[in-house]
PDB file of N, CA, C and O in Angstrom, chain B, residues numbered from 101:
ATOM      1  N   MET B 101     135.987 122.959  72.441  1.00  0.00           N
ATOM      2  CA  MET B 101     136.494 123.163  73.778  1.00  0.00           C
ATOM      3  C   MET B 101     135.378 122.932  74.791  1.00  0.00           C
ATOM      4  O   MET B 101     134.209 123.219  74.534  1.00  0.00           O
ATOM      5  N   THR B 102     135.764 122.417  75.924  1.00  0.00           N
ATOM      6  CA  THR B 102     134.783 122.198  76.980  1.00  0.00           C
ATOM      7  C   THR B 102     134.674 123.448  77.824  1.00  0.00           C
ATOM      8  O   THR B 102     135.659 124.099  78.174  1.00  0.00           O
ATOM      9  N   GLU B 103     133.466 123.738  78.121  1.00  0.00           N
ATOM     10  CA  GLU B 103     133.222 124.947  78.915  1.00  0.00           C
ATOM     11  C   GLU B 103     133.067 124.521  80.377  1.00  0.00           C
ATOM     12  O   GLU B 103     132.090 123.864  80.736  1.00  0.00           O
ATOM     13  N   GLU B 104     134.012 124.889  81.199  1.00  0.00           N
ATOM     14  CA  GLU B 104     133.982 124.502  82.604  1.00  0.00           C
ATOM     15  C   GLU B 104     133.083 125.460  83.378  1.00  0.00           C
ATOM     16  O   GLU B 104     133.041 126.662  83.119  1.00  0.00           O
ATOM     17  N   LYS B 105     132.374 124.886  84.330  1.00  0.00           N
ATOM     18  CA  LYS B 105     131.473 125.694  85.149  1.00  0.00           C
ATOM     19  C   LYS B 105     132.249 126.299  86.308  1.00  0.00           C
ATOM     20  O   LYS B 105     133.205 125.727  86.832  1.00  0.00           O
ATOM     21  N   THR B 106     131.795 127.460  86.672  1.00  0.00           N
ATOM     22  CA  THR B 106     132.425 128.123  87.820  1.00  0.00           C
ATOM     23  C   THR B 106     131.886 127.490  89.104  1.00  0.00           C
ATOM     24  O   THR B 106     130.889 126.767  89.091  1.00  0.00           O
ATOM     25  N   THR B 107     132.552 127.773  90.179  1.00  0.00           N
ATOM     26  CA  THR B 107     132.119 127.251  91.475  1.00  0.00           C
ATOM     27  C   THR B 107     130.718 127.741  91.799  1.00  0.00           C
ATOM     28  O   THR B 107     129.903 126.991  92.336  1.00  0.00           O
ATOM     29  N   ARG B 108     130.442 128.966  91.482  1.00  0.00           N
ATOM     30  CA  ARG B 108     129.111 129.551  91.742  1.00  0.00           C
ATOM     31  C   ARG B 108     128.044 128.785  90.952  1.00  0.00           C
ATOM     32  O   ARG B 108     126.982 128.483  91.497  1.00  0.00           O
ATOM     33  N   GLU B 109     128.301 128.475  89.711  1.00  0.00           N
ATOM     34  CA  GLU B 109     127.340 127.747  88.893  1.00  0.00           C
ATOM     35  C   GLU B 109     127.127 126.322  89.426  1.00  0.00           C
ATOM     36  O   GLU B 109     126.006 125.813  89.438  1.00  0.00           O
ATOM     37  N   LEU B 110     128.207 125.700  89.859  1.00  0.00           N
ATOM     38  CA  LEU B 110     128.096 124.355  90.429  1.00  0.00           C
ATOM     39  C   LEU B 110     127.266 124.364  91.720  1.00  0.00           C
ATOM     40  O   LEU B 110     126.435 123.483  91.942  1.00  0.00           O
ATOM     41  N   VAL B 111     127.501 125.360  92.554  1.00  0.00           N
ATOM     42  CA  VAL B 111     126.739 125.474  93.802  1.00  0.00           C
ATOM     43  C   VAL B 111     125.266 125.718  93.485  1.00  0.00           C
ATOM     44  O   VAL B 111     124.391 125.115  94.106  1.00  0.00           O
ATOM     45  N   TYR B 112     124.990 126.590  92.532  1.00  0.00           N
ATOM     46  CA  TYR B 112     123.611 126.886  92.150  1.00  0.00           C
ATOM     47  C   TYR B 112     122.933 125.617  91.606  1.00  0.00           C
ATOM     48  O   TYR B 112     121.800 125.310  91.976  1.00  0.00           O
ATOM     49  N   GLU B 113     123.618 124.900  90.745  1.00  0.00           N
ATOM     50  CA  GLU B 113     123.067 123.676  90.162  1.00  0.00           C
ATOM     51  C   GLU B 113     122.840 122.601  91.237  1.00  0.00           C
ATOM     52  O   GLU B 113     121.813 121.923  91.227  1.00  0.00           O
ATOM     53  N   THR B 114     123.777 122.450  92.144  1.00  0.00           N
ATOM     54  CA  THR B 114     123.648 121.479  93.220  1.00  0.00           C
ATOM     55  C   THR B 114     122.474 121.838  94.132  1.00  0.00           C
ATOM     56  O   THR B 114     121.706 120.967  94.542  1.00  0.00           O
ATOM     57  N   ASN B 115     122.345 123.112  94.441  1.00  0.00           N
ATOM     58  CA  ASN B 115     121.239 123.582  95.281  1.00  0.00           C
ATOM     59  C   ASN B 115     119.901 123.268  94.615  1.00  0.00           C
ATOM     60  O   ASN B 115     118.973 122.793  95.270  1.00  0.00           O
ATOM     61  N   ARG B 116     119.805 123.530  93.326  1.00  0.00           N
ATOM     62  CA  ARG B 116     118.580 123.250  92.572  1.00  0.00           C
ATOM     63  C   ARG B 116     118.274 121.749  92.592  1.00  0.00           C
ATOM     64  O   ARG B 116     117.125 121.348  92.777  1.00  0.00           O
ATOM     65  N   ASP B 117     119.299 120.929  92.403  1.00  0.00           N
ATOM     66  CA  ASP B 117     119.102 119.480  92.406  1.00  0.00           C
ATOM     67  C   ASP B 117     118.661 118.976  93.779  1.00  0.00           C
ATOM     68  O   ASP B 117     117.797 118.103  93.869  1.00  0.00           O
ATOM     69  N   VAL B 118     119.232 119.504  94.822  1.00  0.00           N
ATOM     70  CA  VAL B 118     118.868 119.093  96.177  1.00  0.00           C
ATOM     71  C   VAL B 118     117.410 119.462  96.455  1.00  0.00           C
ATOM     72  O   VAL B 118     116.677 118.669  97.047  1.00  0.00           O
ATOM     73  N   LYS B 119     116.986 120.640  96.040  1.00  0.00           N
ATOM     74  CA  LYS B 119     115.585 121.048  96.235  1.00  0.00           C
ATOM     75  C   LYS B 119     114.652 120.103  95.480  1.00  0.00           C
ATOM     76  O   LYS B 119     113.607 119.706  95.995  1.00  0.00           O
ATOM     77  N   TRP B 120     115.041 119.747  94.255  1.00  0.00           N
ATOM     78  CA  TRP B 120     114.228 118.836  93.466  1.00  0.00           C
ATOM     79  C   TRP B 120     114.125 117.472  94.159  1.00  0.00           C
ATOM     80  O   TRP B 120     113.042 116.889  94.221  1.00  0.00           O
ATOM     81  N   MET B 121     115.238 116.969  94.675  1.00  0.00           N
ATOM     82  CA  MET B 121     115.242 115.681  95.361  1.00  0.00           C
ATOM     83  C   MET B 121     114.366 115.723  96.619  1.00  0.00           C
ATOM     84  O   MET B 121     113.637 114.772  96.901  1.00  0.00           O
ATOM     85  N   CYS B 122     114.440 116.814  97.364  1.00  0.00           N
ATOM     86  CA  CYS B 122     113.623 116.948  98.580  1.00  0.00           C
ATOM     87  C   CYS B 122     112.140 116.938  98.233  1.00  0.00           C
ATOM     88  O   CYS B 122     111.356 116.261  98.898  1.00  0.00           O
ATOM     89  N   LYS B 123     111.749 117.675  97.209  1.00  0.00           N
ATOM     90  CA  LYS B 123     110.341 117.702  96.796  1.00  0.00           C
ATOM     91  C   LYS B 123     109.888 116.330  96.324  1.00  0.00           C
ATOM     92  O   LYS B 123     108.778 115.896  96.631  1.00  0.00           O
ATOM     93  N   THR B 124     110.747 115.650  95.581  1.00  0.00           N
ATOM     94  CA  THR B 124     110.410 114.313  95.094  1.00  0.00           C
ATOM     95  C   THR B 124     110.238 113.341  96.259  1.00  0.00           C
ATOM     96  O   THR B 124     109.306 112.536  96.265  1.00  0.00           O
ATOM     97  N   LEU B 125     111.120 113.412  97.232  1.00  0.00           N
ATOM     98  CA  LEU B 125     111.000 112.548  98.415  1.00  0.00           C
ATOM     99  C   LEU B 125     109.723 112.838  99.200  1.00  0.00           C
ATOM    100  O   LEU B 125     109.083 111.918  99.710  1.00  0.00           O
ATOM    101  N   GLN B 126     109.355 114.105  99.297  1.00  0.00           N
ATOM    102  CA  GLN B 126     108.112 114.460  99.996  1.00  0.00           C
ATOM    103  C   GLN B 126     106.903 113.869  99.277  1.00  0.00           C
ATOM    104  O   GLN B 126     105.983 113.360  99.918  1.00  0.00           O
ATOM    105  N   ARG B 127     106.904 113.937  97.944  1.00  0.00           N
ATOM    106  CA  ARG B 127     105.797 113.347  97.178  1.00  0.00           C
ATOM    107  C   ARG B 127     105.766 111.834  97.375  1.00  0.00           C
ATOM    108  O   ARG B 127     104.693 111.247  97.506  1.00  0.00           O
ATOM    109  N   MET B 128     106.926 111.210  97.395  1.00  0.00           N
ATOM    110  CA  MET B 128     106.988 109.768  97.603  1.00  0.00           C
ATOM    111  C   MET B 128     106.468 109.387  98.987  1.00  0.00           C
ATOM    112  O   MET B 128     105.742 108.403  99.130  1.00  0.00           O
ATOM    113  N   GLU B 129     106.836 110.158  99.997  1.00  0.00           N
ATOM    114  CA  GLU B 129     106.356 109.896 101.356  1.00  0.00           C
ATOM    115  C   GLU B 129     104.843 110.055 101.437  1.00  0.00           C
ATOM    116  O   GLU B 129     104.169 109.254 102.085  1.00  0.00           O
ATOM    117  N   LYS B 130     104.312 111.071 100.790  1.00  0.00           N
ATOM    118  CA  LYS B 130     102.864 111.295 100.781  1.00  0.00           C
ATOM    119  C   LYS B 130     102.158 110.120 100.103  1.00  0.00           C
ATOM    120  O   LYS B 130     101.139 109.632 100.594  1.00  0.00           O
ATOM    121  N   THR B 131     102.699 109.676  98.986  1.00  0.00           N
ATOM    122  CA  THR B 131     102.121 108.534  98.284  1.00  0.00           C
ATOM    123  C   THR B 131     102.170 107.301  99.162  1.00  0.00           C
ATOM    124  O   THR B 131     101.211 106.531  99.205  1.00  0.00           O
ATOM    125  N   HIS B 132     103.274 107.106  99.862  1.00  0.00           N
ATOM    126  CA  HIS B 132     103.432 105.966 100.757  1.00  0.00           C
ATOM    127  C   HIS B 132     102.409 106.026 101.890  1.00  0.00           C
ATOM    128  O   HIS B 132     101.814 105.009 102.245  1.00  0.00           O
ATOM    129  N   GLU B 133     102.205 107.209 102.455  1.00  0.00           N
ATOM    130  CA  GLU B 133     101.218 107.373 103.533  1.00  0.00           C
ATOM    131  C   GLU B 133      99.818 107.049 103.024  1.00  0.00           C
ATOM    132  O   GLU B 133      99.049 106.372 103.706  1.00  0.00           O
ATOM    133  N   ASP B 134      99.484 107.533 101.823  1.00  0.00           N
ATOM    134  CA  ASP B 134      98.172 107.245 101.239  1.00  0.00           C
ATOM    135  C   ASP B 134      98.001 105.741 101.023  1.00  0.00           C
ATOM    136  O   ASP B 134      96.943 105.182 101.310  1.00  0.00           O
ATOM    137  N   PHE B 135      99.036 105.102 100.521  1.00  0.00           N
ATOM    138  CA  PHE B 135      98.992 103.667 100.290  1.00  0.00           C
ATOM    139  C   PHE B 135      98.800 102.915 101.606  1.00  0.00           C
ATOM    140  O   PHE B 135      97.994 101.988 101.682  1.00  0.00           O
ATOM    141  N   GLU B 136      99.537 103.313 102.637  1.00  0.00           N
ATOM    142  CA  GLU B 136      99.416 102.662 103.945  1.00  0.00           C
ATOM    143  C   GLU B 136      98.003 102.818 104.498  1.00  0.00           C
ATOM    144  O   GLU B 136      97.448 101.875 105.063  1.00  0.00           O
ATOM    145  N   THR B 137      97.423 104.000 104.339  1.00  0.00           N
ATOM    146  CA  THR B 137      96.065 104.244 104.830  1.00  0.00           C
ATOM    147  C   THR B 137      95.073 103.330 104.109  1.00  0.00           C
ATOM    148  O   THR B 137      94.224 102.703 104.743  1.00  0.00           O
ATOM    149  N   ARG B 138      95.185 103.259 102.790  1.00  0.00           N
ATOM    150  CA  ARG B 138      94.280 102.397 102.026  1.00  0.00           C
ATOM    151  C   ARG B 138      94.473 100.928 102.394  1.00  0.00           C
ATOM    152  O   ARG B 138      93.504 100.173 102.474  1.00  0.00           O
ATOM    153  N   LEU B 139      95.710 100.527 102.615  1.00  0.00           N
ATOM    154  CA  LEU B 139      95.996  99.148 102.987  1.00  0.00           C
ATOM    155  C   LEU B 139      95.386  98.818 104.349  1.00  0.00           C
ATOM    156  O   LEU B 139      94.798  97.750 104.520  1.00  0.00           O
ATOM    157  N   ARG B 140      95.519  99.718 105.311  1.00  0.00           N
ATOM    158  CA  ARG B 140      94.945  99.499 106.648  1.00  0.00           C
ATOM    159  C   ARG B 140      93.417  99.421 106.571  1.00  0.00           C
ATOM    160  O   ARG B 140      92.798  98.597 107.246  1.00  0.00           O
ATOM    161  N   ASP B 141      92.812 100.287 105.742  1.00  0.00           N
ATOM    162  CA  ASP B 141      91.356 100.240 105.576  1.00  0.00           C
ATOM    163  C   ASP B 141      90.924  98.904 104.990  1.00  0.00           C
ATOM    164  O   ASP B 141      89.942  98.312 105.436  1.00  0.00           O
ATOM    165  N   LEU B 142      91.659  98.432 103.992  1.00  0.00           N
ATOM    166  CA  LEU B 142      91.338  97.156 103.359  1.00  0.00           C
ATOM    167  C   LEU B 142      91.500  96.002 104.341  1.00  0.00           C
ATOM    168  O   LEU B 142      90.666  95.096 104.372  1.00  0.00           O
ATOM    169  N   GLU B 143      92.557  96.023 105.138  1.00  0.00           N
ATOM    170  CA  GLU B 143      92.754  94.973 106.133  1.00  0.00           C
ATOM    171  C   GLU B 143      91.643  94.987 107.172  1.00  0.00           C
ATOM    172  O   GLU B 143      91.170  93.928 107.586  1.00  0.00           O
ATOM    173  N   GLY B 144      91.222  96.168 107.595  1.00  0.00           N
ATOM    174  CA  GLY B 144      90.120  96.273 108.549  1.00  0.00           C
ATOM    175  C   GLY B 144      88.830  95.714 107.980  1.00  0.00           C
ATOM    176  O   GLY B 144      88.090  95.011 108.669  1.00  0.00           O
ATOM    177  N   TRP B 145      88.564  96.029 106.720  1.00  0.00           N
ATOM    178  CA  TRP B 145      87.361  95.524 106.059  1.00  0.00           C
ATOM    179  C   TRP B 145      87.418  94.002 105.976  1.00  0.00           C
ATOM    180  O   TRP B 145      86.423  93.321 106.224  1.00  0.00           O
ATOM    181  N   ARG B 146      88.602  93.471 105.623  1.00  0.00           N
ATOM    182  CA  ARG B 146      88.754  92.023 105.494  1.00  0.00           C
ATOM    183  C   ARG B 146      88.523  91.324 106.840  1.00  0.00           C
ATOM    184  O   ARG B 146      87.862  90.287 106.898  1.00  0.00           O
ATOM    185  N   HIS B 147      89.069  91.894 107.919  1.00  0.00           N
ATOM    186  CA  HIS B 147      88.877  91.298 109.240  1.00  0.00           C
ATOM    187  C   HIS B 147      87.408  91.339 109.644  1.00  0.00           C
ATOM    188  O   HIS B 147      86.899  90.394 110.246  1.00  0.00           O
ATOM    189  N   THR B 148      86.733  92.426 109.314  1.00  0.00           N
ATOM    190  CA  THR B 148      85.307  92.530 109.613  1.00  0.00           C
ATOM    191  C   THR B 148      84.530  91.489 108.835  1.00  0.00           C
ATOM    192  O   THR B 148      83.650  90.825 109.384  1.00  0.00           O
ATOM    193  N   LYS B 149      84.851  91.344 107.559  1.00  0.00           N
ATOM    194  CA  LYS B 149      84.173  90.375 106.699  1.00  0.00           C
ATOM    195  C   LYS B 149      84.400  88.951 107.206  1.00  0.00           C
ATOM    196  O   LYS B 149      83.462  88.155 107.253  1.00  0.00           O
ATOM    197  N   ILE B 150      85.627  88.627 107.583  1.00  0.00           N
ATOM    198  CA  ILE B 150      85.936  87.298 108.111  1.00  0.00           C
ATOM    199  C   ILE B 150      85.167  87.054 109.407  1.00  0.00           C
ATOM    200  O   ILE B 150      84.644  85.961 109.627  1.00  0.00           O
ATOM    201  N   GLY B 151      85.100  88.072 110.262  1.00  0.00           N
ATOM    202  CA  GLY B 151      84.360  87.950 111.516  1.00  0.00           C
ATOM    203  C   GLY B 151      82.885  87.673 111.277  1.00  0.00           C
ATOM    204  O   GLY B 151      82.279  86.855 111.970  1.00  0.00           O
ATOM    205  N   GLU B 152      82.304  88.363 110.286  1.00  0.00           N
ATOM    206  CA  GLU B 152      80.890  88.150 109.959  1.00  0.00           C
ATOM    207  C   GLU B 152      80.671  86.734 109.435  1.00  0.00           C
ATOM    208  O   GLU B 152      79.693  86.079 109.799  1.00  0.00           O
ATOM    209  N   GLU B 153      81.577  86.261 108.583  1.00  0.00           N
ATOM    210  CA  GLU B 153      81.449  84.912 108.033  1.00  0.00           C
ATOM    211  C   GLU B 153      81.562  83.867 109.140  1.00  0.00           C
ATOM    212  O   GLU B 153      80.809  82.894 109.158  1.00  0.00           O
ATOM    213  N   GLN B 154      82.501  84.069 110.060  1.00  0.00           N
ATOM    214  CA  GLN B 154      82.659  83.114 111.163  1.00  0.00           C
ATOM    215  C   GLN B 154      81.426  83.113 112.063  1.00  0.00           C
ATOM    216  O   GLN B 154      81.000  82.062 112.543  1.00  0.00           O
ATOM    217  N   ARG B 155      80.864  84.283 112.285  1.00  0.00           N
ATOM    218  CA  ARG B 155      79.660  84.366 113.116  1.00  0.00           C
ATOM    219  C   ARG B 155      78.504  83.613 112.458  1.00  0.00           C
ATOM    220  O   ARG B 155      77.757  82.897 113.126  1.00  0.00           O
ATOM    221  N   MET B 156      78.367  83.783 111.141  1.00  0.00           N
ATOM    222  CA  MET B 156      77.296  83.079 110.425  1.00  0.00           C
ATOM    223  C   MET B 156      77.517  81.567 110.472  1.00  0.00           C
ATOM    224  O   MET B 156      76.557  80.806 110.596  1.00  0.00           O
ATOM    225  N   GLN B 157      78.774  81.128 110.372  1.00  0.00           N
ATOM    226  CA  GLN B 157      79.064  79.697 110.445  1.00  0.00           C
ATOM    227  C   GLN B 157      78.707  79.153 111.818  1.00  0.00           C
ATOM    228  O   GLN B 157      78.167  78.053 111.932  1.00  0.00           O
ATOM    229  N   ARG B 158      79.007  79.923 112.866  1.00  0.00           N
ATOM    230  CA  ARG B 158      78.666  79.483 114.221  1.00  0.00           C
ATOM    231  C   ARG B 158      77.156  79.401 114.412  1.00  0.00           C
ATOM    232  O   ARG B 158      76.646  78.473 115.039  1.00  0.00           O
ATOM    233  N   ILE B 159      76.450  80.388 113.863  1.00  0.00           N
ATOM    234  CA  ILE B 159      74.984  80.377 113.978  1.00  0.00           C
ATOM    235  C   ILE B 159      74.421  79.172 113.233  1.00  0.00           C
ATOM    236  O   ILE B 159      73.523  78.491 113.731  1.00  0.00           O
ATOM    237  N   SER B 160      74.951  78.910 112.038  1.00  0.00           N
ATOM    238  CA  SER B 160      74.487  77.767 111.247  1.00  0.00           C
ATOM    239  C   SER B 160      74.770  76.455 111.974  1.00  0.00           C
ATOM    240  O   SER B 160      73.929  75.556 111.998  1.00  0.00           O
ATOM    241  N   ALA B 161      75.955  76.352 112.563  1.00  0.00           N
ATOM    242  CA  ALA B 161      76.306  75.129 113.291  1.00  0.00           C
ATOM    243  C   ALA B 161      75.384  74.950 114.496  1.00  0.00           C
ATOM    244  O   ALA B 161      74.942  73.839 114.788  1.00  0.00           O
ATOM    245  N   GLY B 162      75.101  76.042 115.185  1.00  0.00           N
ATOM    246  CA  GLY B 162      74.200  75.972 116.338  1.00  0.00           C
ATOM    247  C   GLY B 162      72.798  75.571 115.924  1.00  0.00           C
ATOM    248  O   GLY B 162      72.158  74.748 116.578  1.00  0.00           O
ATOM    249  N   ALA B 163      72.321  76.161 114.828  1.00  0.00           N
ATOM    250  CA  ALA B 163      70.984  75.830 114.338  1.00  0.00           C
ATOM    251  C   ALA B 163      70.946  74.370 113.890  1.00  0.00           C
ATOM    252  O   ALA B 163      69.969  73.666 114.147  1.00  0.00           O
ATOM    253  N   GLY B 164      72.004  73.919 113.222  1.00  0.00           N
ATOM    254  CA  GLY B 164      72.061  72.526 112.782  1.00  0.00           C
ATOM    255  C   GLY B 164      72.042  71.567 113.959  1.00  0.00           C
ATOM    256  O   GLY B 164      71.382  70.530 113.908  1.00  0.00           O
ATOM    257  N   GLY B 165      72.758  71.906 115.009  1.00  0.00           N
ATOM    258  CA  GLY B 165      72.758  71.074 116.207  1.00  0.00           C
ATOM    259  C   GLY B 165      71.395  71.030 116.863  1.00  0.00           C
ATOM    260  O   GLY B 165      70.952  69.979 117.326  1.00  0.00           O
ATOM    261  N   LEU B 166      70.730  72.176 116.901  1.00  0.00           N
ATOM    262  CA  LEU B 166      69.388  72.247 117.499  1.00  0.00           C
ATOM    263  C   LEU B 166      68.406  71.403 116.697  1.00  0.00           C
ATOM    264  O   LEU B 166      67.632  70.634 117.267  1.00  0.00           O
ATOM    265  N   VAL B 167      68.437  71.544 115.391  1.00  0.00           N
ATOM    266  CA  VAL B 167      67.522  70.772 114.535  1.00  0.00           C
ATOM    267  C   VAL B 167      67.822  69.282 114.681  1.00  0.00           C
ATOM    268  O   VAL B 167      66.905  68.464 114.759  1.00  0.00           O
ATOM    269  N   GLY B 168      69.095  68.936 114.717  1.00  0.00           N
ATOM    270  CA  GLY B 168      69.457  67.520 114.891  1.00  0.00           C
ATOM    271  C   GLY B 168      68.933  66.968 116.204  1.00  0.00           C
ATOM    272  O   GLY B 168      68.468  65.829 116.264  1.00  0.00           O
ATOM    273  N   GLY B 169      69.007  67.766 117.244  1.00  0.00           N
ATOM    274  CA  GLY B 169      68.485  67.335 118.544  1.00  0.00           C
ATOM    275  C   GLY B 169      66.982  67.132 118.516  1.00  0.00           C
ATOM    276  O   GLY B 169      66.471  66.156 119.065  1.00  0.00           O
ATOM    277  N   VAL B 170      66.277  68.047 117.881  1.00  0.00           N
ATOM    278  CA  VAL B 170      64.814  67.943 117.782  1.00  0.00           C
ATOM    279  C   VAL B 170      64.442  66.700 116.985  1.00  0.00           C
ATOM    280  O   VAL B 170      63.532  65.968 117.373  1.00  0.00           O
ATOM    281  N   VAL B 171      65.132  66.453 115.879  1.00  0.00           N
ATOM    282  CA  VAL B 171      64.847  65.273 115.057  1.00  0.00           C
ATOM    283  C   VAL B 171      65.102  64.000 115.867  1.00  0.00           C
ATOM    284  O   VAL B 171      64.327  63.048 115.783  1.00  0.00           O
ATOM    285  N   ALA B 172      66.170  63.980 116.641  1.00  0.00           N
ATOM    286  CA  ALA B 172      66.468  62.807 117.451  1.00  0.00           C
ATOM    287  C   ALA B 172      65.354  62.540 118.465  1.00  0.00           C
ATOM    288  O   ALA B 172      64.975  61.390 118.683  1.00  0.00           O
ATOM    289  N   VAL B 173      64.832  63.598 119.081  1.00  0.00           N
ATOM    290  CA  VAL B 173      63.738  63.442 120.052  1.00  0.00           C
ATOM    291  C   VAL B 173      62.485  62.941 119.347  1.00  0.00           C
ATOM    292  O   VAL B 173      61.803  62.050 119.854  1.00  0.00           O
ATOM    293  N   VAL B 174      62.175  63.508 118.180  1.00  0.00           N
ATOM    294  CA  VAL B 174      60.969  63.105 117.446  1.00  0.00           C
ATOM    295  C   VAL B 174      61.086  61.645 117.032  1.00  0.00           C
ATOM    296  O   VAL B 174      60.134  60.880 117.186  1.00  0.00           O
ATOM    297  N   VAL B 175      62.247  61.250 116.507  1.00  0.00           N
ATOM    298  CA  VAL B 175      62.436  59.858 116.089  1.00  0.00           C
ATOM    299  C   VAL B 175      62.313  58.928 117.293  1.00  0.00           C
ATOM    300  O   VAL B 175      61.731  57.848 117.192  1.00  0.00           O
ATOM    301  N   ARG B 176      62.845  59.336 118.395  1.00  0.00           N
ATOM    302  CA  ARG B 176      62.773  58.503 119.606  1.00  0.00           C
ATOM    303  C   ARG B 176      61.322  58.353 120.066  1.00  0.00           C
ATOM    304  O   ARG B 176      60.888  57.270 120.460  1.00  0.00           O
ATOM    305  N   VAL B 177      60.567  59.488 120.007  1.00  0.00           N
ATOM    306  CA  VAL B 177      59.162  59.448 120.431  1.00  0.00           C
ATOM    307  C   VAL B 177      58.350  58.592 119.460  1.00  0.00           C
ATOM    308  O   VAL B 177      57.548  57.761 119.886  1.00  0.00           O
ATOM    309  N   ILE B 178      58.555  58.790 118.172  1.00  0.00           N
ATOM    310  CA  ILE B 178      57.801  58.014 117.180  1.00  0.00           C
ATOM    311  C   ILE B 178      58.219  56.550 117.224  1.00  0.00           C
ATOM    312  O   ILE B 178      57.379  55.656 117.119  1.00  0.00           O
ATOM    313  N   GLY B 179      59.489  56.311 117.374  1.00  0.00           N
ATOM    314  CA  GLY B 179      59.979  54.929 117.435  1.00  0.00           C
ATOM    315  C   GLY B 179      59.486  54.214 118.671  1.00  0.00           C
ATOM    316  O   GLY B 179      59.403  52.985 118.672  1.00  0.00           O
ATOM    317  N   GLY B 180      59.154  54.944 119.730  1.00  0.00           N
ATOM    318  CA  GLY B 180      58.704  54.334 120.975  1.00  0.00           C
ATOM    319  C   GLY B 180      57.243  53.950 120.942  1.00  0.00           C
ATOM    320  O   GLY B 180      56.784  53.261 121.853  1.00  0.00           O
ATOM    321  N   TRP B 181      56.495  54.358 119.942  1.00  0.00           N
ATOM    322  CA  TRP B 181      55.067  54.039 119.891  1.00  0.00           C
ATOM    323  C   TRP B 181      54.876  52.702 119.416  1.00  0.00           C
ATOM    324  O   TRP B 181      53.739  52.245 119.301  1.00  0.00           O
TER     325      TRP B 181
END
């Protein structure tokens, strides 16, 4: 025979399940917040790293242009002798 639950037992069981679901959702939200924080930190680090690399490329390009200019002047002076 099947044992049917009383209304009181069903309400108690439903209440327990709802509490469990609420706690689980809170843990999921906390995990999501932690993940978002780590993701934002990683994105910030990546943007900083890209900025540093671009700055170094600009410095290298500027130095290369300066050296090229100096070489052109030296060649012109030596070639003019």
